[in-house]
C-alpha positions, 0 to 999 in steps of 0.5 A: 499499499502506499499514496502517488501524488503530482505536486506542483510549485506555483508562485509561492504556493504548492499544489497537490493534484492527481492523488490515489492510494494504491493497494495491491497492484491493480489500476482498477479505481476501488472507490473516489473521496472528495476532500476540501484540500491537499493537507500535509501529505509530504514527498518523500526523500529528495523528492522535494528538491526535485519539485523545486528545480523542475516546477512539477513531480510526481512520486510516492507521498507519506499517508497523512492523518486523513489518509491514513483514516481513509485506509482504515475505512477501506480495510473495514468496508472491503473484503479484498483490496486490489486497486486504487482510492482516488482523492479529489479536492474542491481545491488544490493548494496545500494548508493543513488549517480549513479556514486558512485554506479557504481564505488562501483559495479565495484570495488566489481566486479573486487575485487570478492567481489560482491556476487552471485546474479543472475538475474531472470529466463525467467519464472519469466520475463514472469510472469510480464504483462510489464517491465518499464526499468529506470536504467538511462544514468550515466556513470562511468569512468570504467564501463565495468562490469555495461554496461554488466549488461545492455547488459544481461537484454535486452537481457532477456527481448527481449527474454521473449517477454514481452512489455517494455518501457522507456524513451530514451535518444538521446544515446539510453539508458533509462532515470531514472523515477525520476530525481531531481528537477522540471524534476520529473514531466515532466518524469512522464508524459513521463512515462504515455504517453509512457505506453499508447502508447506502453504498453496498445494496447499489454496487456489485462487490468483487 
């Protein structure tokens, strides 16, 4: 098991795209998760130096807290793991603090400094058996671009017809799968239960 991602240095910021967790050797999709933004996963070894020199590099990365939680989820819901769990984000600039990440994204978008990173195509989304939504319930002071991304993603997911799930808040938004502290154990169980109730009946298990 390992995680692979592409890092890009654009201006002052680092962006992480094309991320997936590899189980076994197959390149078949086991599922996908849509998160807020890349957190603390870093390039291993001297690859960071390559990024500085080339501006873009794809390689194995260390698993961050959220990735480790997703691995626990996958092991609890799949008897056989041979394929990839793909990780998408509402936006791709790295920042470990959600509120600051949203503010940074809003600033980059409003000033025209956010790079052109498009959402996946409908065909790509339809290659996944299911989608976990876990972009969190954080709100920014000015979050128009952030809220628009959530809306566009939900439209894309619904149009795809792919089964999707997550843990909903009272405001009908999707909790992050790995909150800090003891709540992360409860959240994992909530996700497992949601998967078994909402997803398993709708997909053909390998």
